[in-house]
Structure formats: structure tokens, C-alpha cells
C-alpha positions as CSV (number, residue, x, y, z in Angstrom):
1,M,141.1,24.2,133.7
2,S,138.3,25.7,135.2
3,A,139.0,24.6,138.9
4,P,141.9,24.6,141.2
5,I,144.4,21.9,140.4
6,G,144.3,19.3,143.2
7,A,141.2,20.4,144.8
8,S,138.8,17.8,146.1
9,T,135.1,17.6,146.0
10,S,133.2,15.5,148.5
11,P,129.7,15.3,149.8
12,S,128.7,18.4,152.2
13,L,128.8,17.0,155.7
14,S,126.3,17.8,158.3
15,S,129.0,17.9,160.6
16,S,132.9,17.8,160.4
17,P,136.0,17.5,162.2
18,A,136.5,20.9,164.0
19,P,139.4,22.8,162.8
20,N,141.8,24.1,165.5
21,A,140.6,27.5,166.3
22,Q,143.8,28.6,167.9
23,G,146.0,27.4,164.8
24,S,146.6,29.0,161.6
25,V,144.9,27.9,158.4
26,A,148.2,26.4,157.4
27,A,148.0,24.0,160.2
28,D,144.5,23.3,159.6
29,L,145.1,22.3,156.0
30,D,148.2,20.4,156.5
31,E,146.4,18.5,159.1
32,H,143.4,17.6,157.2
33,G,144.5,17.8,153.6
34,D,142.0,18.3,150.8
35,R,138.6,17.5,152.0
36,G,134.9,18.3,152.1
37,F,133.1,20.8,154.5
38,Q,129.4,22.0,154.8
39,I,129.4,25.6,154.5
40,G,126.7,27.3,156.3
41,A,124.7,30.3,155.0
42,G,126.1,33.8,156.5
43,N,124.1,36.9,157.0
44,R,126.4,39.5,157.3
45,S,125.9,40.7,153.7
46,A,122.4,41.3,154.7
47,Q,123.6,44.4,156.2
48,L,124.7,45.9,153.0
49,Q,121.2,45.0,151.2
50,A,118.8,46.7,153.3
51,E,115.6,47.8,151.5
52,S,116.0,51.3,149.6
53,P,116.8,54.0,150.6
54,N,120.2,52.8,152.4
55,T,122.7,55.4,153.8
56,L,126.5,55.6,153.8
57,T,127.9,57.8,156.3
58,I,131.7,58.8,156.5
59,V,132.8,60.7,159.8
60,A,136.7,62.0,160.1
61,H,137.8,61.7,163.8
62,S,140.6,64.2,163.2
63,D,141.8,67.3,161.3
64,E,143.4,64.7,158.7
65,R,141.5,64.7,155.4
66,V,139.6,61.4,154.8
67,Y,139.2,60.4,151.0
68,Y,136.5,57.7,149.9
69,N,135.4,56.2,146.9
70,A,132.0,54.1,147.1
71,T,130.4,51.8,144.4
72,T,126.8,50.5,144.2
73,N,125.0,48.2,141.8
74,G,122.1,50.5,142.3
75,R,122.1,54.2,142.4
76,F,123.6,56.9,144.8
77,E,122.0,60.2,145.8
78,P,123.7,62.8,147.9
79,G,122.7,63.1,151.4
80,S,122.0,66.2,153.7
81,A,125.6,66.3,154.6
82,A,127.4,65.8,151.2
83,D,128.7,69.3,149.7
84,L,128.7,68.9,146.0
85,V,129.4,72.6,145.3
86,E,131.3,74.8,148.0
87,A,133.6,72.6,149.7
88,E,137.4,73.0,149.0
89,Q,137.4,69.5,147.6
90,P,133.6,69.1,146.5
91,D,132.2,65.6,146.7
92,T,130.7,63.9,143.6
93,V,127.8,61.7,142.8
94,S,127.3,59.9,139.6
95,N,124.8,57.2,139.4
96,T,126.9,54.2,140.8
97,T,129.5,55.9,142.5
98,A,130.1,58.5,145.4
99,A,133.4,60.0,146.1
100,G,134.8,62.8,148.0
101,S,136.7,63.8,151.1
102,T,135.9,65.1,154.8
103,A,138.4,67.1,157.0
104,E,138.4,68.5,160.6
105,G,135.9,66.1,162.3
106,G,133.6,66.5,158.8
107,V,130.7,64.1,158.1
108,D,129.6,63.3,154.6
109,D,126.6,60.9,153.9
110,F,124.7,59.5,150.8
111,N,121.6,57.6,150.1
112,F,121.7,54.5,147.7
113,T,119.7,51.6,146.3
114,G,121.0,48.2,145.8
115,Q,124.2,46.8,147.4
116,L,127.6,48.3,148.2
117,T,130.0,46.6,145.9
118,D,133.3,48.5,146.6
119,L,134.3,51.0,149.3
120,R,137.8,52.6,149.5
121,V,138.8,54.9,152.4
122,R,142.1,56.4,153.0
123,G,143.4,59.0,155.6
124,G,141.8,59.0,158.9
125,P,141.0,58.0,161.7
126,V,137.6,57.5,160.2
127,R,134.4,55.6,161.1
128,V,132.2,54.2,158.4
129,Y,128.3,53.5,158.8
130,V,125.7,51.9,156.7
131,N,122.0,52.5,157.8
132,G,123.6,53.5,161.2
133,N,125.8,50.5,161.8
134,R,129.4,50.9,161.8
135,I,131.2,48.6,159.4
136,N,134.8,47.8,158.4
137,P,135.3,49.4,154.8
138,A,137.6,46.4,154.0
139,A,134.8,44.1,154.6
140,V,132.5,45.5,152.0
141,P,131.6,42.4,149.5
142,D,133.6,42.0,146.6
143,T,130.8,40.2,145.4
144,T,127.4,41.0,144.1
145,V,124.6,39.3,145.6
146,S,121.7,38.4,143.1
147,S,118.1,39.4,144.0
148,L,117.3,35.9,142.2
149,N,117.9,32.7,143.7
150,T,121.4,32.1,142.5
151,T,124.9,32.3,143.5
152,A,126.5,35.8,143.7
153,I,129.3,37.0,141.5
154,L,132.6,38.7,141.8
155,T,132.5,42.0,140.0
156,V,134.7,44.8,138.6
157,P,133.8,47.8,140.4
158,A,132.0,50.3,138.0
159,N,134.4,53.1,138.9
160,E,137.3,50.8,137.5
161,R,135.7,49.5,134.2
162,Q,137.8,50.5,131.4
163,E,136.2,48.5,128.5
164,E,133.1,46.6,128.0
165,A,132.3,44.8,124.9
166,Q,130.7,41.8,123.2
167,S,133.7,39.9,121.3
168,Q,134.3,36.9,119.4
169,A,136.9,34.3,119.5
170,A,137.3,32.8,115.8
171,L,139.3,30.2,114.1
172,D,143.0,31.4,114.1
173,V,145.5,29.0,112.4
174,S,148.5,30.7,113.6
175,A,147.1,30.7,117.3
176,S,146.2,27.2,117.0
177,L,149.8,26.3,116.0
178,A,151.3,28.6,118.8
179,L,149.1,26.8,121.2
180,E,150.0,23.3,119.6
181,N,153.8,24.4,120.0
182,D,153.2,25.2,123.9
183,R,151.8,21.9,124.3
184,L,154.7,20.0,122.7
185,S,157.1,22.4,124.3
186,G,155.7,21.3,127.8
187,R,155.8,17.8,127.0
188,Y,159.3,17.9,125.9
189,Q,160.3,19.8,129.2
190,R,158.6,17.0,131.3
191,L,160.3,14.2,129.4
192,L,163.8,15.9,129.7
193,L,163.1,16.2,133.4
194,D,162.4,12.4,133.6
195,E,165.6,11.7,131.6
196,R,167.8,13.9,133.9
197,F,166.2,11.9,137.0
198,N,166.8,8.7,135.7
199,A,170.4,9.3,134.9
200,I,171.1,10.5,138.6
201,E,171.5,8.3,141.4
202,S,172.8,10.5,144.0
203,P,170.3,12.2,146.4
204,A,171.9,15.2,146.7
205,L,172.1,15.6,142.8
206,R,168.5,14.8,142.8
207,Q,167.6,17.7,145.2
208,T,169.5,19.9,143.0
209,T,167.5,18.9,140.1
210,V,164.3,19.3,141.9
211,S,165.5,22.9,143.2
212,A,166.4,23.9,139.4
213,A,163.1,22.7,138.1
214,T,161.2,24.8,140.6
215,R,162.9,27.8,140.1
216,V,162.1,27.6,136.2
217,I,158.4,26.9,137.1
218,E,158.4,30.1,139.4
219,R,160.0,32.3,136.7
220,G,157.4,31.1,134.3
221,I,154.6,31.9,136.8
222,E,155.8,35.4,137.0
223,R,156.4,36.0,133.2
224,L,152.6,34.7,132.7
225,S,151.4,37.2,135.3
226,T,153.3,40.1,133.7
227,R,152.2,39.1,130.4
228,Q,148.8,39.3,131.6
229,Q,149.0,42.7,132.8
230,S,150.5,43.7,129.6
231,S,148.0,42.2,127.7
232,I,145.1,44.2,129.7
233,A,147.0,47.4,129.4
234,A,147.4,47.0,125.6
235,Y,143.9,46.2,125.3
236,N,142.5,48.9,127.2
237,N,144.7,51.5,125.2
238,G,143.8,50.1,121.9
239,S,147.2,48.4,121.0
240,L,145.3,45.0,121.1
241,T,142.2,44.3,119.1
242,A,139.5,42.3,121.0
243,H,140.5,39.1,119.1
244,E,144.3,39.7,119.9
245,F,143.3,40.2,123.5
246,L,141.4,36.8,123.6
247,R,143.9,34.9,121.8
248,D,146.8,36.2,124.4
249,L,144.4,35.0,127.2
250,A,144.2,31.6,125.6
251,V,148.0,31.4,125.2
252,I,148.4,32.3,128.8
253,D,145.9,29.5,130.0
254,E,147.7,27.1,127.9
255,R,151.0,27.9,129.3
256,A,149.7,27.9,132.8
257,G,148.2,24.5,132.2
258,Q,151.7,23.3,131.0
259,L,153.4,24.7,134.1
260,S,150.7,22.9,136.5
261,L,151.5,19.8,134.8
262,A,155.4,20.3,135.4
263,T,154.6,20.9,138.9
264,D,152.9,17.6,138.9
265,R,156.0,15.9,137.3
266,V,158.4,17.4,139.8
267,V,156.2,16.2,142.6
268,A,156.4,12.6,141.2
269,R,160.1,12.7,140.5
270,S,160.9,13.8,143.9
271,Q,159.2,10.9,145.4
272,S,162.3,9.0,144.9
273,T,164.3,11.4,146.9
274,P,163.3,11.1,150.6
275,G,163.4,14.2,152.5
276,A,163.4,16.7,149.2
277,T,162.3,20.3,149.8
278,V,162.0,23.6,148.2
279,D,163.0,26.5,150.5
280,G,162.3,24.3,153.4
281,Q,158.8,23.3,152.3
282,S,157.8,20.0,151.0
283,V,157.6,19.3,147.3
284,S,153.9,18.6,147.5
285,S,153.0,21.8,149.5
286,W,155.3,24.0,147.2
287,A,153.2,22.4,144.3
288,Q,149.9,23.0,145.8
289,D,150.8,26.9,146.3
290,R,152.1,27.1,142.6
291,D,149.0,25.3,141.3
292,L,146.8,27.8,143.2
293,E,148.6,30.9,141.7
294,L,148.6,29.2,138.3
295,A,144.7,28.5,138.6
296,T,144.1,32.5,138.7
297,L,145.6,32.7,135.1
298,Q,143.3,30.0,133.7
299,G,139.7,29.6,133.6
300,P,136.7,27.9,131.8
301,V,135.9,30.7,129.4
302,R,139.6,30.5,128.4
303,D,139.2,26.9,127.7
304,Q,136.6,27.7,125.4
305,I,138.3,30.4,123.5
306,Q,141.0,27.8,122.9
307,E,138.4,25.5,121.3
308,A,137.1,28.2,119.0
309,L,140.7,29.3,118.2
310,N,141.4,25.6,117.0
311,G,138.3,25.5,115.1
312,N,136.1,23.5,117.4
313,H,133.5,25.6,118.0
314,T,130.2,25.0,115.9
315,D,127.4,26.8,117.4
316,Q,124.7,27.0,114.8
317,G,123.1,29.9,116.5
318,T,125.8,32.1,115.8
319,R,127.3,31.1,112.9
320,A,127.4,32.9,109.3
321,T,127.4,30.1,106.7
322,P,130.1,30.2,104.3
323,T,129.2,30.6,100.7
324,G,128.2,27.0,99.3
325,A,128.2,25.6,102.7
326,S,124.6,24.5,102.6
327,R,125.7,22.2,100.0
328,A,128.7,20.7,101.3
329,V,128.3,17.4,102.9
330,D,130.9,15.2,104.8
331,E,132.1,11.7,103.6
332,Q,129.1,10.1,105.3
333,G,126.5,12.3,103.4
334,G,125.8,14.4,106.6
335,Q,125.7,18.2,107.0
336,R,129.3,19.5,107.4
337,Q,129.6,21.5,110.7
338,F,131.7,24.7,110.1
339,P,133.9,26.4,112.7
340,T,132.1,29.6,114.0
341,P,132.7,32.3,116.1
342,L,132.5,32.0,119.8
343,P,130.9,34.9,121.5
344,V,132.5,36.3,124.5
345,Y,131.6,39.1,126.7
346,V,134.5,40.8,128.0
347,E,135.0,43.5,130.9
348,T,138.5,45.0,131.8
349,S,139.8,47.3,134.5
350,N,143.5,48.7,134.9
351,R,144.4,45.2,136.4
352,G,141.4,42.9,135.9
353,V,139.6,40.9,133.3
354,M,136.1,39.4,133.2
355,L,135.0,36.8,130.7
356,A,131.7,35.2,130.1
357,T,130.4,32.9,127.4
358,V,127.5,30.5,126.7
359,V,128.7,27.1,125.1
360,D,126.3,24.0,124.6
361,G,123.7,24.6,127.3
362,E,126.3,25.7,129.6
363,Y,127.1,29.3,131.1
364,Y,130.6,30.1,131.7
365,R,132.1,33.1,133.6
366,E,135.7,33.9,135.0
367,L,137.1,37.0,136.5
368,S,140.6,37.7,137.7
369,L,141.3,40.9,139.9
370,S,145.2,41.1,140.5
371,R,144.7,44.1,142.4
372,Q,143.0,42.1,145.1
373,R,146.5,40.5,146.0
374,N,147.4,43.9,147.7
375,A,143.9,45.2,149.0
376,T,143.4,45.6,152.6
377,G,140.7,43.4,154.8
378,D,140.9,41.1,157.9
379,R,143.2,38.2,158.0
380,L,141.7,34.7,157.7
381,S,143.0,33.0,160.6
382,D,141.6,29.5,160.5
383,V,139.6,27.2,158.5
384,D,136.4,28.4,160.2
385,A,137.3,31.9,159.2
386,I,137.6,31.0,155.6
387,F,134.2,29.3,155.4
388,N,132.6,32.1,157.2
389,R,134.0,34.6,154.9
390,V,132.9,32.6,151.7
391,A,129.3,32.3,153.3
392,E,129.5,36.2,153.7
393,L,130.4,36.8,149.9
394,Y,128.2,33.8,148.4
395,P,125.2,33.2,150.8
396,W,123.1,31.4,148.3
397,A,125.6,29.1,147.1
398,S,126.9,28.3,150.5
399,A,123.3,27.6,151.7
400,H,122.7,25.2,148.7
401,S,126.0,23.4,148.7
402,R,126.1,19.8,147.5
403,T,129.7,19.5,147.5
404,T,132.4,21.4,148.8
405,G,136.1,21.3,148.4
406,L,139.2,23.6,150.1
407,T,142.6,23.9,148.8
408,G,145.7,25.5,150.6
409,S,148.9,24.9,152.5
410,R,151.2,26.3,155.0
411,Q,153.0,29.0,152.9
412,S,150.2,29.9,150.7
413,E,148.4,33.2,150.8
414,L,145.8,31.8,148.6
415,S,142.8,29.3,149.4
416,G,140.7,27.8,146.5
417,I,137.2,26.9,147.6
418,T,134.8,24.9,145.0
419,I,131.3,24.6,146.0
420,G,128.9,22.6,143.8
421,H,125.2,23.6,144.0
422,S,122.1,23.1,142.0
423,H,122.8,25.6,139.3
424,G,126.4,24.5,138.8
425,E,129.6,24.9,140.3
426,L,131.5,27.9,141.7
427,T,135.4,28.1,142.7
428,T,136.5,31.2,144.6
429,F,139.9,32.1,145.3
430,L,140.8,34.0,148.5
431,N,143.6,35.9,149.6
432,L,144.1,34.7,153.1
433,S,145.9,37.6,154.4
434,T,142.9,40.1,153.9
435,G,139.8,37.7,153.0
436,R,139.5,39.2,149.7
437,V,138.6,37.3,146.4
438,V,141.4,37.3,143.9
439,A,139.6,35.2,141.2
440,E,136.3,33.4,140.5
441,H,135.2,30.5,138.1
442,Q,131.4,29.8,137.7
443,R,129.7,27.3,135.6
444,K,125.7,27.2,135.5
445,T,123.5,24.9,133.5
446,L,121.1,27.1,131.3
447,G,117.5,26.5,132.1
448,S,118.4,25.8,135.9
449,V,119.1,29.4,136.5
450,P,116.0,31.6,137.6
451,T,115.3,34.4,135.4
452,A,113.5,37.7,136.1
453,D,110.1,38.7,134.5
454,P,110.3,38.9,130.7
455,V,110.5,42.2,128.9
456,N,108.4,41.9,125.8
457,A,107.7,43.9,122.6
458,T,105.7,43.0,119.8
459,R,105.5,44.6,116.0
460,G,103.6,43.1,113.3
461,G,103.6,39.4,113.8
462,V,106.6,39.0,115.8
463,R,107.1,39.1,119.7
464,L,110.5,39.5,121.2
465,S,111.0,38.4,124.7
466,V,114.2,39.0,126.9
467,E,114.6,37.3,130.1
468,R,117.6,38.3,132.2
469,T,119.3,36.6,135.3
470,Q,121.9,39.1,136.6
471,P,124.5,41.6,135.1
472,T,126.8,39.6,132.8
473,G,124.6,36.6,133.6
474,P,122.8,34.1,131.1
475,L,120.2,36.3,129.1
476,H,117.5,34.3,127.4
477,L,116.2,35.6,124.1
478,S,112.8,34.2,122.2
479,L,111.2,35.1,119.0
480,A,107.5,34.0,118.5
481,T,104.1,35.0,116.8
482,P,101.6,36.6,119.5
483,G,99.9,33.3,119.6
484,G,103.5,31.5,120.7
485,E,104.6,29.8,117.7
486,P,108.5,30.1,117.6
487,I,110.2,32.3,114.8
488,D,113.5,31.6,113.2
489,G,115.0,35.3,113.0
490,T,118.3,37.3,113.9
491,V,119.0,39.1,117.1
492,R,121.5,41.5,118.2
493,V,122.2,42.7,121.8
494,D,123.8,46.3,121.9
495,G,124.8,45.8,118.3
496,G,126.8,42.9,118.9
497,P,127.2,39.7,116.7
498,A,124.3,38.5,115.0
499,I,122.5,35.7,116.9
500,Q,120.2,33.2,114.9
501,T,117.2,32.0,117.2
502,G,116.7,28.8,114.9
503,T,113.5,27.0,114.5
504,D,112.7,26.8,118.2
505,G,113.0,30.8,118.1
506,E,115.1,30.7,121.3
507,H,118.8,31.6,122.1
508,W,120.9,32.0,125.2
509,T,123.6,34.7,125.4
510,V,125.3,36.9,127.9
511,A,123.9,40.0,129.4
512,P,125.5,43.3,129.2
513,D,126.4,44.8,132.5
514,G,124.0,47.8,132.5
515,R,121.5,49.2,130.0
516,A,121.1,47.3,126.8
517,T,119.2,47.5,123.5
518,V,118.0,44.2,121.9
519,V,116.9,44.3,118.3
520,A,115.3,41.6,116.4
521,R,114.6,40.9,112.7
522,A,112.1,38.5,111.3
523,N,109.6,38.2,108.8
524,N,110.4,41.7,107.5
525,E,109.7,43.5,110.9
526,T,112.1,44.9,113.2
527,V,111.4,44.8,117.0
528,R,113.2,46.6,120.0
529,V,113.5,45.9,123.5
530,R,115.2,48.6,125.7
531,L,116.6,47.2,128.8
532,P,117.0,49.6,131.9
533,P,120.1,49.4,134.1
534,Q,119.7,46.1,135.7
535,P,119.6,45.5,139.7
536,S,121.5,42.5,140.9
């Protein structure tokens, strides 16, 4: 599933019932339930997007050493107060990152282009300034705002990335059988719960059955969270291949979906038990909390990976035709569709994973950062605070929202916000105790997303044109003659899987995060386009 379970979507409202400013998020959500709101555009992120050059200044206000680590989607240069050589603990600058420490009232400063994407400070007391304006380091956006007119994206900080690769999910019979077994097992458990309820008349025993079922679901969520972290660690250290890693994520996605269905069944059965609770919380509120947790273990790309593992992906632009396939026909005499690998761009950190792919004219992206559950930041005290934070993080999407849905409840530390906009849909999951983004799902329709000016190269009678959107965003490739006639050829991005442009000479894929080399082969010619690091 690619949206928070139970989230509502409704038309944006020019005005909405004012939430209780003095109450908690929980009270607001419990009073109003799932409903639509208009999210206004914010301007706080503009503070971190000033025109180049920007300045970052860290000032220690005691003799305790202050440590810091900053990341930008542009480039850092040392300022006049940065000491890269003679200090006891020298500061460091490396393209997109700056790190170091100050002591005894010391000051460090750096110049940077682009936008700060991560800033961590420990020790102190300390004051941090961007372009002379004091900021809260914890309020540095988790998202990267696009220079194009499209939604911002949650990013893995550059200094934390461990793996970046163009991968593929392909037909896997054993994985397909395992997924089907999980589906059957989930259905059996739900039927077993129904049978037990139907055999019990005592309200007390029904409450006991509800409690037992909820404990099973909670243990299942804990196991899935642990498995995801173990899979990420194994992929990062080479114990899992890329295909095995994608298969693991697909299994986690399916099992999370089955647990979500189980929570729905528990809610349905508890309706025949008036006053049924889970640790003093209503069963429906408990289920909504669990659904939000489960949504961060699922995603739209994992759904597509499942389809590929089951052999249901048949994109003609990426397939390698099996021997004799050109002669194979189905029973109706049409050309047979063969399963093809699904290209997936993968980025990981020590506790996070980003996946992106393009399928049937749609771009899908998901990112889960479990470390954000323990990050620092300002608590979101009410519904207004949630929407203001979303407007800071996603200014374009907030200003161009068509529909907006909010999900949360009394005891949840998570809130899921879904925004429908002119390019597609965004769902972001906020940690209410810190205002930080824990996970994000995005879908965009290709062709509606604005692209930067094309980068072109021509050799012989072949012209290769590459149009980017944003890092890890949609990438448009086209092959044509100098006169504009489309060419069917093969293109590879950074040595990744071969892409066939087809008779229209065009193909969409996913852009790498930094520098990239695109190589095309057509009409006995080889054409290369070298893309520099991409600003957001």
C-alpha cells in the first residue's frame, strides 16, 4: 500500500474548522477524525535557500567542545573562521559536507551553495546562524526543495549514504510462492479469529480474545521492523545481493499488509464487544496507530517489486527478449508478453532505504528513515503545527494541494498527511514528538513533471538528449536524428541495465543522485552525455 491505511482525502477547503490551539494533536484528531484541510504555503524553508553564497556559522558559548556535521545539496567551502590544518581537532570540508568542532567560545564558519539538508550539533551551549539569522539546527529541513516547480523530497543525507545503485527485481518463483504463502497465512489467521469470536458469547472472554490478537499484531510489527533493519545492514555489508534485498523488502511489505488487514478484522470483531479497549485505548484508535506504523514498512515501489517477482512486469523498454520470443504467440494469435525485470534505483544508509522506479507512465518513490524516530526537534502541539511543518517541508505541494488527508490518534507519535497535487500524490509521515519526517511516499505522472533544460550530445546521425527533474527523480531520455526523427536504440545510465528507447525514441527512468554518464548505442554510433552533480 502506498498511502496511510485509513487516511481520508477530501477537496481542499478555503477555510476549515479551527483546531483547539490549546489542546493536543490527539484531542484535535480524536474530535475531528480523518478529514480534509487546506495547507498553506510556508516560507521558513526559504531561510535555507538564499542565493549563493550562503553562510553557516557555529558559535560555542562555553568552554565545552561543540561538534557539528552539516550537509548541503550544493557545495561547501571553508570560511575565514574554519581551521582545517592547525587546530587540535581540524575541521573538514568535502564537497557536500562540512564537519568539525569548536571549543572555548570558538567560531567556525563555512560558505555553501544550495540548501542545507542535514545539520547535527552536540555539546554546547551553541548558537547556529544561516546568513546571519539564528536557526534551530533541529529545524533544518529533512526534505530537499526542488528548484523546479514540483514537490520537495525526503532525502538520505549525503554523508550517511552507504549504497547507491541501479538494481532490478525480476521473476522469482520462490519469492512468488513465499508471498502467496504469506497471503494464505494471513487469511487463515483472520478466519481463525472470526471462528473464535463466533464461538464466544461472554463479553469478558471476547475482550480477552481482542487483547490476545492485538499482542500478536504488535509482536509482528516489531519483528518486521527488526527484519528491515537486519536486511539493510546485510545489504550494506554485502551479505545480501541487490535482488535478495529487494525480495526481502517485498516480503516485509506483504506481511505488513496482512497485519494491517488483521487490525481491521480486530476492529470489526470488537464492535460486538461494547467498551472493548487495548491498554485503555479504544480499539479503533489502537488500530489507527498500528496502521501508521505498518505504513512506514510499506510503499508504492515495494508494491511494484512484488508484481515483478510474480512475473507481472512486462515493460517493453527494459526487456531482454528470450530466445525465440519473437516467434511466440498466445492462443489468440497475439504477441506473447514476457516477464521483464523492473529497474529500481536504491539508496541506503545504516538505518534507511530509498527506492524509486518508473512503471506505466508513473514515477514512484519511497523512503524510510527509522533513525528519525529518535531525532531531535520541536514537538508538534496541535493540528495547525502539523500543517505548518508540512508547509515548511513541502512548500510547492502545500501551495498546490488539491486534496489533503490527515491521519493520527491520541497515543500515536506518528501522523500521516496525504496531499494530492497537479503532478500526483505525496504522503509524508511525521514524528509528532520532533516534527521530523520518518517516511515518505510519492507518485508522479510522467509528462506532468517539469524538467530542466536538456543536455544534448550528437555523434554521426544520432542525437542523445537527457532531461533531468531532481536527484533520484524522473529522467527523460530520447534518441533522434539531428533532424528530429526518433531512433530505436539502447541507452545505459551509469552502466546500469540496458534501456530500449523503442520506435518513438523515448524512455523515462530514474536519475542517479549525483554525477552520471549516459551512453547510447544506435545506428552503429556511440553517444555519451556526462551529467554534472545535480542541484535540487
